[in-house]
C-alpha positions as a Python dict, from the first residue, in 0.01 Angstrom:
ca = {
    (1, 'X'): (0, 0, 0),
    (2, 'X'): (31, -16, -383),
    (3, 'X'): (398, -103, -354),
    (4, 'X'): (308, -381, -107),
    (5, 'X'): (47, -523, -346),
    (6, 'X'): (296, -524, -634),
    (7, 'X'): (538, -723, -418),
    (8, 'X'): (283, -992, -319),
    (9, 'X'): (322, -1208, -635),
    (10, 'X'): (696, -1238, -584),
    (11, 'X'): (679, -1347, -218),
    (12, 'X'): (606, -1722, -275),
    (13, 'X'): (892, -1765, -528),
    (14, 'X'): (1132, -1588, -293),
    (15, 'X'): (1036, -1817, -6),
    (16, 'X'): (1083, -2118, -236),
    (17, 'X'): (1428, -2002, -347),
    (18, 'X'): (1534, -1940, 12),
    (19, 'X'): (1429, -2290, 106),
    (20, 'X'): (1624, -2438, -187),
    (21, 'X'): (1933, -2242, -102),
    (22, 'X'): (1923, -2343, 260),
    (23, 'X'): (1873, -1981, 363),
    (24, 'X'): (1578, -2081, 576),
    (25, 'X'): (1570, -2403, 770),
    (26, 'X'): (1274, -2632, 726),
    (27, 'X'): (1200, -2605, 1097),
    (28, 'X'): (1196, -2228, 1083),
    (29, 'X'): (976, -2230, 775),
    (30, 'X'): (734, -2468, 944),
    (31, 'X'): (721, -2245, 1250),
    (32, 'X'): (658, -1944, 1030),
    (33, 'X'): (367, -2120, 860),
    (34, 'X'): (220, -2219, 1197),
    (35, 'X'): (237, -1858, 1317),
    (36, 'X'): (66, -1735, 1001),
    (37, 'X'): (-211, -1996, 1033),
    (38, 'X'): (-255, -1917, 1402),
    (39, 'X'): (-275, -1546, 1327),
    (40, 'X'): (-535, -1604, 1056),
    (41, 'X'): (-743, -1820, 1291),
    (42, 'X'): (-721, -1555, 1561),
    (43, 'X'): (-826, -1280, 1323),
    (44, 'X'): (-1118, -1488, 1190),
    (45, 'X'): (-1253, -1571, 1536),
    (46, 'X'): (-1221, -1208, 1648),
    (47, 'X'): (-1415, -1096, 1338),
    (48, 'X'): (-1678, -1366, 1393),
    (49, 'X'): (-1709, -1267, 1758),
    (50, 'X'): (-1760, -904, 1656),
    (51, 'X'): (-2043, -1011, 1423),
    (52, 'X'): (-2207, -1207, 1705),
    (53, 'X'): (-2163, -907, 1935),
    (54, 'X'): (-2343, -688, 1679),
    (55, 'X'): (-2641, -924, 1702),
    (56, 'X'): (-2727, -748, 2029),
    (57, 'X'): (-2834, -448, 1823),
    (58, 'X'): (-3050, -677, 1614),
    (59, 'X'): (-3221, -822, 1919),
    (60, 'X'): (-3318, -490, 2072),
    (61, 'X'): (-3422, -336, 1739),
    (62, 'X'): (-3644, -637, 1680),
    (63, 'X'): (-3799, -609, 2026),
    (64, 'X'): (-3833, -232, 1997),
    (65, 'X'): (-4007, -258, 1661),
    (66, 'X'): (-4251, -530, 1762),
    (67, 'X'): (-4356, -353, 2084),
    (68, 'X'): (-4516, -15, 2146),
    (69, 'X'): (-4343, 323, 2122),
    (70, 'X'): (-4382, 389, 2496),
    (71, 'X'): (-4151, 93, 2578),
    (72, 'X'): (-3872, 135, 2323),
    (73, 'X'): (-3613, 294, 2555),
    (74, 'X'): (-3667, 7, 2797),
    (75, 'X'): (-3599, -242, 2515),
    (76, 'X'): (-3279, -62, 2416),
    (77, 'X'): (-3140, -51, 2769),
    (78, 'X'): (-3219, -418, 2829),
    (79, 'X'): (-3029, -507, 2513),
    (80, 'X'): (-2729, -299, 2613),
    (81, 'X'): (-2720, -432, 2969),
    (82, 'X'): (-2750, -792, 2850),
    (83, 'X'): (-2404, -757, 2706),
    (84, 'X'): (-2250, -523, 2964),
    (85, 'X'): (-2354, -727, 3266),
    (86, 'X'): (-2338, -1060, 3084),
    (87, 'X'): (-1979, -1002, 2970),
    (88, 'X'): (-1865, -930, 3327),
    (89, 'X'): (-2038, -1223, 3492),
    (90, 'X'): (-1945, -1469, 3216),
    (91, 'X'): (-1580, -1366, 3235),
    (92, 'X'): (-1582, -1395, 3614),
    (93, 'X'): (-1788, -1713, 3663),
    (94, 'X'): (-1965, -1847, 3356),
    (95, 'X'): (-1657, -1923, 3147),
    (96, 'X'): (-1507, -2134, 3425),
    (97, 'X'): (-1828, -2332, 3469),
    (98, 'X'): (-1856, -2383, 3095),
    (99, 'X'): (-1497, -2457, 2992),
    (100, 'X'): (-1305, -2515, 3315),
    (101, 'X'): (-1162, -2858, 3409),
    (102, 'X'): (-1447, -3106, 3396),
    (103, 'X'): (-1609, -3248, 3707),
    (104, 'X'): (-1825, -3551, 3637),
    (105, 'X'): (-1931, -3429, 3294),
    (106, 'X'): (-2161, -3177, 3460),
    (107, 'X'): (-1962, -2865, 3550),
    (108, 'X'): (-1630, -2689, 3492),
    (109, 'X'): (-1438, -2616, 3810),
    (110, 'X'): (-1148, -2384, 3736),
    (111, 'X'): (-1009, -2066, 3582),
    (112, 'X'): (-1253, -1822, 3738),
    (113, 'X'): (-1194, -1466, 3614),
    (114, 'X'): (-1019, -1631, 3316),
    (115, 'X'): (-671, -1513, 3405),
    (116, 'X'): (-466, -1809, 3281),
    (117, 'X'): (-240, -1764, 2979),
    (118, 'X'): (-188, -2006, 2695),
    (119, 'X'): (-390, -2163, 2413),
    (120, 'X'): (-746, -2270, 2481),
    (121, 'X'): (-876, -2458, 2180),
    (122, 'X'): (-734, -2519, 1832),
    (123, 'X'): (-432, -2311, 1936),
    (124, 'X'): (-642, -2001, 1982),
    (125, 'X'): (-521, -1759, 2250),
    (126, 'X'): (-738, -1785, 2560),
    (127, 'X'): (-875, -1434, 2539),
    (128, 'X'): (-979, -1473, 2175),
    (129, 'X'): (-1183, -1780, 2262),
    (130, 'X'): (-1320, -1602, 2571),
    (131, 'X'): (-1430, -1302, 2364),
    (132, 'X'): (-1612, -1528, 2118),
    (133, 'X'): (-1789, -1711, 2401),
    (134, 'X'): (-1885, -1387, 2577),
    (135, 'X'): (-2068, -1282, 2260),
    (136, 'X'): (-2256, -1614, 2259),
    (137, 'X'): (-2351, -1577, 2625),
    (138, 'X'): (-2491, -1230, 2557),
    (139, 'X'): (-2705, -1369, 2275),
    (140, 'X'): (-2847, -1642, 2499),
    (141, 'X'): (-2944, -1395, 2771),
    (142, 'X'): (-3106, -1135, 2549),
    (143, 'X'): (-3365, -1379, 2407),
    (144, 'X'): (-3553, -1344, 2736),
    (145, 'X'): (-3613, -972, 2674),
    (146, 'X'): (-3862, -1015, 2392),
    (147, 'X'): (-4074, -1274, 2568),
    (148, 'X'): (-4133, -1063, 2879),
    (149, 'X'): (-4144, -723, 2706),
    (150, 'X'): (-4367, -433, 2815),
    (151, 'X'): (-4451, -546, 3170),
    (152, 'X'): (-4135, -679, 3339),
    (153, 'X'): (-3952, -479, 3607),
    (154, 'X'): (-3611, -360, 3494),
    (155, 'X'): (-3456, -442, 3833),
    (156, 'X'): (-3576, -802, 3804),
    (157, 'X'): (-3448, -821, 3448),
    (158, 'X'): (-3099, -713, 3554),
    (159, 'X'): (-3082, -997, 3808),
    (160, 'X'): (-3223, -1246, 3556),
    (161, 'X'): (-2968, -1167, 3284),
    (162, 'X'): (-2684, -1209, 3535),
    (163, 'X'): (-2820, -1547, 3648),
    (164, 'X'): (-2863, -1673, 3291),
    (165, 'X'): (-2514, -1579, 3170),
    (166, 'X'): (-2340, -1674, 3495),
    (167, 'X'): (-2517, -1997, 3584),
    (168, 'X'): (-2802, -2135, 3372),
    (169, 'X'): (-2640, -2107, 3028),
    (170, 'X'): (-2284, -2219, 3118),
    (171, 'X'): (-2399, -2555, 3256),
    (172, 'X'): (-2565, -2652, 2928),
    (173, 'X'): (-2263, -2525, 2737),
    (174, 'X'): (-2036, -2747, 2945),
    (175, 'X'): (-2250, -3056, 2888),
    (176, 'X'): (-2235, -3019, 2509),
    (177, 'X'): (-1927, -2816, 2412),
    (178, 'X'): (-1664, -2870, 2681),
    (179, 'X'): (-1414, -3152, 2691),
    (180, 'X'): (-1568, -3412, 2921),
    (181, 'X'): (-1923, -3276, 2902),
    (182, 'X'): (-2162, -3570, 2936),
    (183, 'X'): (-2377, -3497, 2630),
    (184, 'X'): (-2075, -3425, 2412),
    (185, 'X'): (-1913, -3751, 2522),
    (186, 'X'): (-2226, -3942, 2429),
    (187, 'X'): (-2209, -3796, 2080),
    (188, 'X'): (-2478, -3528, 2075),
    (189, 'X'): (-2406, -3265, 1807),
    (190, 'X'): (-2490, -2896, 1839),
    (191, 'X'): (-2234, -2727, 1618),
    (192, 'X'): (-2319, -2362, 1684),
    (193, 'X'): (-2591, -2357, 1947),
    (194, 'X'): (-2950, -2444, 1850),
    (195, 'X'): (-2966, -2602, 2195),
    (196, 'X'): (-2689, -2431, 2392),
    (197, 'X'): (-2790, -2077, 2298),
    (198, 'X'): (-3138, -2073, 2146),
    (199, 'X'): (-3321, -2342, 2341),
    (200, 'X'): (-3176, -2205, 2665),
    (201, 'X'): (-3284, -1850, 2588),
    (202, 'X'): (-3621, -1954, 2448),
    (203, 'X'): (-3717, -2169, 2746),
    (204, 'X'): (-3616, -1886, 2982),
    (205, 'X'): (-3843, -1656, 2779),
    (206, 'X'): (-4133, -1901, 2804),
    (207, 'X'): (-4104, -1949, 3180),
    (208, 'X'): (-4060, -1575, 3234),
    (209, 'X'): (-4358, -1482, 3015),
    (210, 'X'): (-4576, -1742, 3185),
    (211, 'X'): (-4482, -1633, 3538),
    (212, 'X'): (-4506, -1257, 3482),
    (213, 'X'): (-4844, -1290, 3314),
    (214, 'X'): (-4984, -1122, 3001),
    (215, 'X'): (-4991, -753, 2922),
    (216, 'X'): (-5304, -560, 3018),
    (217, 'X'): (-5560, -596, 2743),
    (218, 'X'): (-5404, -896, 2578),
    (219, 'X'): (-5673, -1143, 2686),
    (220, 'X'): (-6037, -1063, 2762),
    (221, 'X'): (-6215, -1240, 3050),
    (222, 'X'): (-6414, -1441, 2796),
    (223, 'X'): (-6092, -1578, 2647),
    (224, 'X'): (-6074, -1355, 2340),
    (225, 'X'): (-5718, -1284, 2224),
    (226, 'X'): (-5640, -924, 2128),
    (227, 'X'): (-5353, -832, 1903),
    (228, 'X'): (-5120, -560, 2036),
    (229, 'X'): (-4929, -439, 1727),
    (230, 'X'): (-4574, -317, 1746),
    (231, 'X'): (-4499, 44, 1659),
    (232, 'X'): (-4234, 7, 1386),
    (233, 'X'): (-4210, -265, 1124),
    (234, 'X'): (-3903, -91, 969),
    (235, 'X'): (-3722, -119, 1302),
    (236, 'X'): (-3817, -486, 1333),
    (237, 'X'): (-3702, -555, 976),
    (238, 'X'): (-3370, -382, 1040),
    (239, 'X'): (-3326, -587, 1357),
    (240, 'X'): (-3396, -908, 1165),
    (241, 'X'): (-3132, -837, 903),
    (242, 'X'): (-2876, -728, 1162),
    (243, 'X'): (-2933, -1065, 1327),
    (244, 'X'): (-2899, -1244, 993),
    (245, 'X'): (-2567, -1069, 931),
    (246, 'X'): (-2452, -1168, 1279),
    (247, 'X'): (-2535, -1530, 1206),
    (248, 'X'): (-2241, -1540, 964),
    (249, 'X'): (-2023, -1499, 1271),
    (250, 'X'): (-2241, -1727, 1481),
    (251, 'X'): (-2235, -2033, 1254),
    (252, 'X'): (-1921, -2010, 1035),
    (253, 'X'): (-1729, -1863, 1329),
    (254, 'X'): (-1791, -2178, 1530),
    (255, 'X'): (-1530, -2354, 1319),
    (256, 'X'): (-1285, -2161, 1540),
    (257, 'X'): (-1041, -2164, 1250),
    (258, 'X'): (-1005, -2063, 888),
    (259, 'X'): (-1109, -2362, 681),
    (260, 'X'): (-1311, -2454, 370),
    (261, 'X'): (-1597, -2549, 605),
    (262, 'X'): (-1673, -2178, 647),
    (263, 'X'): (-1811, -2157, 293),
    (264, 'X'): (-2030, -2465, 334),
    (265, 'X'): (-2171, -2336, 662),
    (266, 'X'): (-2239, -1992, 513),
    (267, 'X'): (-2443, -2153, 233),
    (268, 'X'): (-2651, -2380, 459),
    (269, 'X'): (-2714, -2083, 687),
    (270, 'X'): (-2823, -1864, 395),
    (271, 'X'): (-3054, -2125, 243),
    (272, 'X'): (-3226, -2213, 571),
    (273, 'X'): (-3288, -1850, 663),
    (274, 'X'): (-3413, -1764, 316),
    (275, 'X'): (-3646, -2062, 293),
    (276, 'X'): (-3772, -2003, 647),
    (277, 'X'): (-3875, -1649, 562),
    (278, 'X'): (-4033, -1746, 230),
    (279, 'X'): (-4219, -2040, 386),
    (280, 'X'): (-4365, -1824, 663),
    (281, 'X'): (-4466, -1559, 410),
    (282, 'X'): (-4643, -1799, 172),
    (283, 'X'): (-4800, -1994, 457),
    (284, 'X'): (-4950, -1684, 621),
    (285, 'X'): (-5060, -1561, 280),
    (286, 'X'): (-5258, -1882, 229),
    (287, 'X'): (-5381, -1890, 588),
    (288, 'X'): (-5482, -1526, 638),
    (289, 'X'): (-5531, -1415, 274),
    (290, 'X'): (-5249, -1163, 325),
    (291, 'X'): (-4874, -1221, 368),
    (292, 'X'): (-4793, -1134, 730),
    (293, 'X'): (-4487, -911, 765),
    (294, 'X'): (-4381, -977, 1125),
    (295, 'X'): (-4442, -1352, 1089),
    (296, 'X'): (-4231, -1358, 772),
    (297, 'X'): (-3946, -1186, 958),
    (298, 'X'): (-3976, -1442, 1236),
    (299, 'X'): (-3969, -1713, 969),
    (300, 'X'): (-3624, -1594, 864),
    (301, 'X'): (-3502, -1613, 1223),
    (302, 'X'): (-3667, -1952, 1275),
    (303, 'X'): (-3479, -2092, 975),
    (304, 'X'): (-3151, -1951, 1103),
    (305, 'X'): (-3208, -2094, 1452),
    (306, 'X'): (-3300, -2435, 1312),
    (307, 'X'): (-2989, -2470, 1094),
    (308, 'X'): (-2750, -2362, 1369),
    (309, 'X'): (-2708, -2710, 1520),
    (310, 'X'): (-2638, -2895, 1196),
    (311, 'X'): (-2497, -2626, 965),
    (312, 'X'): (-2167, -2814, 924),
    (313, 'X'): (-2321, -3163, 909),
    (314, 'X'): (-2603, -3129, 656),
    (315, 'X'): (-2612, -3064, 281),
    (316, 'X'): (-2758, -2750, 124),
    (317, 'X'): (-3061, -2953, 10),
    (318, 'X'): (-3120, -3071, 366),
    (319, 'X'): (-3085, -2714, 492),
    (320, 'X'): (-3366, -2618, 256),
    (321, 'X'): (-3596, -2877, 415),
    (322, 'X'): (-3493, -2771, 766),
    (323, 'X'): (-3568, -2405, 688),
    (324, 'X'): (-3899, -2495, 522),
    (325, 'X'): (-4022, -2681, 828),
    (326, 'X'): (-3900, -2399, 1056),
    (327, 'X'): (-4090, -2134, 857),
    (328, 'X'): (-4419, -2321, 891),
    (329, 'X'): (-4352, -2438, 1245),
    (330, 'X'): (-4300, -2086, 1376),
    (331, 'X'): (-4645, -1981, 1254),
    (332, 'X'): (-4821, -2274, 1420),
    (333, 'X'): (-4617, -2230, 1736),
    (334, 'X'): (-4695, -1859, 1773),
    (335, 'X'): (-5066, -1931, 1735),
    (336, 'X'): (-5058, -2222, 1980),
    (337, 'X'): (-4867, -2035, 2250),
    (338, 'X'): (-5081, -1723, 2208),
    (339, 'X'): (-5429, -1873, 2164),
    (340, 'X'): (-5416, -2210, 2339),
    (341, 'X'): (-5156, -2171, 2615),
    (342, 'X'): (-5247, -1804, 2664),
    (343, 'X'): (-4883, -1709, 2720),
    (344, 'X'): (-4815, -1355, 2600),
    (345, 'X'): (-4492, -1347, 2397),
    (346, 'X'): (-4484, -1006, 2221),
    (347, 'X'): (-4209, -1089, 1969),
    (348, 'X'): (-4248, -1466, 1925),
    (349, 'X'): (-3920, -1537, 2106),
    (350, 'X'): (-4034, -1875, 2236),
    (351, 'X'): (-4146, -1996, 1894),
    (352, 'X'): (-3836, -1872, 1714),
    (353, 'X'): (-3572, -1980, 1965),
    (354, 'X'): (-3707, -2260, 2184),
    (355, 'X'): (-3937, -2441, 1941),
    (356, 'X'): (-3704, -2411, 1644),
    (357, 'X'): (-3397, -2465, 1858),
    (358, 'X'): (-3543, -2804, 1945),
    (359, 'X'): (-3643, -2868, 1583),
    (360, 'X'): (-3294, -2780, 1459),
    (361, 'X'): (-3133, -3007, 1716),
    (362, 'X'): (-3355, -3300, 1618),
    (363, 'X'): (-3292, -3225, 1250),
    (364, 'X'): (-2927, -3322, 1296),
    (365, 'X'): (-3047, -3672, 1388),
    (366, 'X'): (-3249, -3683, 1066),
    (367, 'X'): (-3036, -3508, 802),
    (368, 'X'): (-2670, -3537, 909),
    (369, 'X'): (-2439, -3694, 652),
    (370, 'X'): (-2101, -3843, 739),
    (371, 'X'): (-1959, -3732, 404),
    (372, 'X'): (-2048, -3370, 481),
    (373, 'X'): (-1895, -3394, 829),
    (374, 'X'): (-1576, -3547, 692),
    (375, 'X'): (-1544, -3272, 432),
    (376, 'X'): (-1588, -3005, 700),
    (377, 'X'): (-1366, -3161, 964),
    (378, 'X'): (-1646, -3211, 1216),
    (379, 'X'): (-1826, -3508, 1367),
    (380, 'X'): (-1890, -3757, 1084),
    (381, 'X'): (-2236, -3893, 1158),
    (382, 'X'): (-2533, -4016, 958),
    (383, 'X'): (-2886, -3923, 1054),
    (384, 'X'): (-3191, -4143, 1026),
    (385, 'X'): (-3265, -4043, 665),
    (386, 'X'): (-2910, -4126, 556),
    (387, 'X'): (-2876, -4474, 699),
    (388, 'X'): (-2770, -4387, 1051),
    (389, 'X'): (-3065, -4540, 1231),
    (390, 'X'): (-3227, -4389, 1538),
    (391, 'X'): (-2915, -4358, 1754),
    (392, 'X'): (-2821, -4002, 1664),
    (393, 'X'): (-3182, -3888, 1668),
    (394, 'X'): (-3215, -4033, 2018),
    (395, 'X'): (-2900, -3852, 2135),
    (396, 'X'): (-3028, -3524, 1993),
    (397, 'X'): (-3364, -3573, 2165),
    (398, 'X'): (-3187, -3651, 2493),
    (399, 'X'): (-2985, -3331, 2465),
    (400, 'X'): (-3292, -3119, 2395),
    (401, 'X'): (-3499, -3278, 2671),
    (402, 'X'): (-3219, -3245, 2928),
    (403, 'X'): (-3172, -2879, 2839),
    (404, 'X'): (-3544, -2799, 2853),
    (405, 'X'): (-3580, -2963, 3195),
    (406, 'X'): (-3267, -2793, 3336),
    (407, 'X'): (-3360, -2447, 3211),
    (408, 'X'): (-3727, -2477, 3305),
    (409, 'X'): (-3643, -2578, 3662),
    (410, 'X'): (-3356, -2334, 3721),
    (411, 'X'): (-3521, -2035, 3553),
    (412, 'X'): (-3848, -2117, 3730),
    (413, 'X'): (-3670, -2104, 4065),
    (414, 'X'): (-3498, -1781, 3961),
    (415, 'X'): (-3823, -1609, 3861),
    (416, 'X'): (-3996, -1737, 4174),
    (417, 'X'): (-3721, -1590, 4393),
    (418, 'X'): (-3746, -1261, 4206),
    (419, 'X'): (-4123, -1258, 4242),
    (420, 'X'): (-4093, -1303, 4619),
    (421, 'X'): (-3829, -1031, 4655),
    (422, 'X'): (-3810, -744, 4406),
    (423, 'X'): (-4121, -853, 4214),
    (424, 'X'): (-4154, -938, 3845),
    (425, 'X'): (-4431, -716, 3717),
    (426, 'X'): (-4477, -341, 3700),
    (427, 'X'): (-4814, -203, 3812),
    (428, 'X'): (-5107, -126, 3582),
    (429, 'X'): (-5036, 246, 3571),
    (430, 'X'): (-4677, 180, 3459),
    (431, 'X'): (-4804, -40, 3178),
    (432, 'X'): (-5053, 225, 3070),
    (433, 'X'): (-4800, 509, 3072),
    (434, 'X'): (-4515, 295, 2944),
    (435, 'X'): (-4192, 161, 3090),
    (436, 'X'): (-3984, 434, 2929),
    (437, 'X'): (-4127, 695, 3166),
    (438, 'X'): (-4195, 488, 3477),
    (439, 'X'): (-3874, 284, 3472),
    (440, 'X'): (-3630, 527, 3306),
    (441, 'X'): (-3793, 873, 3301),
    (442, 'X'): (-3733, 918, 2930),
    (443, 'X'): (-3933, 893, 2608),
    (444, 'X'): (-3782, 733, 2300),
    (445, 'X'): (-3994, 966, 2084),
    (446, 'X'): (-4074, 1276, 2296),
    (447, 'X'): (-4266, 1470, 2029),
    (448, 'X'): (-4468, 1167, 1924),
    (449, 'X'): (-4552, 1070, 2281),
    (450, 'X'): (-4661, 1425, 2363),
    (451, 'X'): (-4894, 1421, 2062),
    (452, 'X'): (-5040, 1086, 2166),
    (453, 'X'): (-5098, 1209, 2523),
    (454, 'X'): (-5278, 1521, 2398),
    (455, 'X'): (-5518, 1297, 2203),
    (456, 'X'): (-5583, 1090, 2514),
    (457, 'X'): (-5447, 766, 2368),
    (458, 'X'): (-5270, 532, 2611),
}
């Protein structure tokens, strides 16, 4: 390895001398450069996909930490199966619907089981692009888990995650990201998935939480709202930072190539997440007289979700504003959903992903700058605040509204079918004992649970 490093400085001069001497033809040199660039792009997208894959651990640590100890094993298995089952169904069906030959701008119609060879996009090998998209599909599906935690049947969840990754999610992805997709053709911009991934998952979580009903003890008959604290803030904090790390694959990886845009996207992602967390912390401090830990963690995630659509199209200063709004918005949204709508969302999944997915999508129509897009090799558009008028904002709103309607209707039908067949909700005794025992016959913390049972605490 040392010998190789010592040789590196002499490689460029040697190549130059060979070119001058005619030892290497220009065509051959050009082909060599193309292979090197293609290999670098492939390696980058594989690395980014691996980071997005690792976000699964973040999701189920976050859910596990913000729910009770008696349901942690259930949270872990849901997170694992999101990817295992989602990867299979997306490879078999979802990828074809999302990126197959376009039919009317609405659906892809070919390459089921993704067995065709050849480049897919930006000269990436098909299976590299497929791997990256499988990781995204898994992230979209797992958002549901937090919203319906602690009372949803595991059998129903398995069916739901298959339906989301195989059908509900791929349609939206085709509309926005595929060649010929009707929203993409109109000019809607969602660079890395505030709508495609987060709004889809967040709306599924909202419909699921609403249809399965609240946890026992969450709401009193007189309308009083009772807090049900999670069992491990350290676990939730670890999950948050695993997710943040994964976002550097999620957003910069969506370039699908090695380019200077990666650095710009990494900075806008960092600023938005940081400001989102700080804004939520200071806002709850002022509102409740104490800085709220779980809300601050959700503020980080809200900022990251919000910047995902426009990370390549907005400046760092604009990303600060986007993250600031997201950090405050998530606090108001959690309170509104919990206290006004009376929808029990144990981890704030709807507020983080759906509400801030919509905000981030609209923010592109406000803060996008053509100069930033040109520099990053993406759509060069100006938002309302930079002289672009209302056109882009209208397109972003159309994309969000279309996605919300599609997901609400399709997931509503899915949950209704599940309710009529296998059922959505575990019984009261299962909730009291915990899903770990009743659904999986295992305790995440056997000694702790035994101690709790001896004291007569549910």
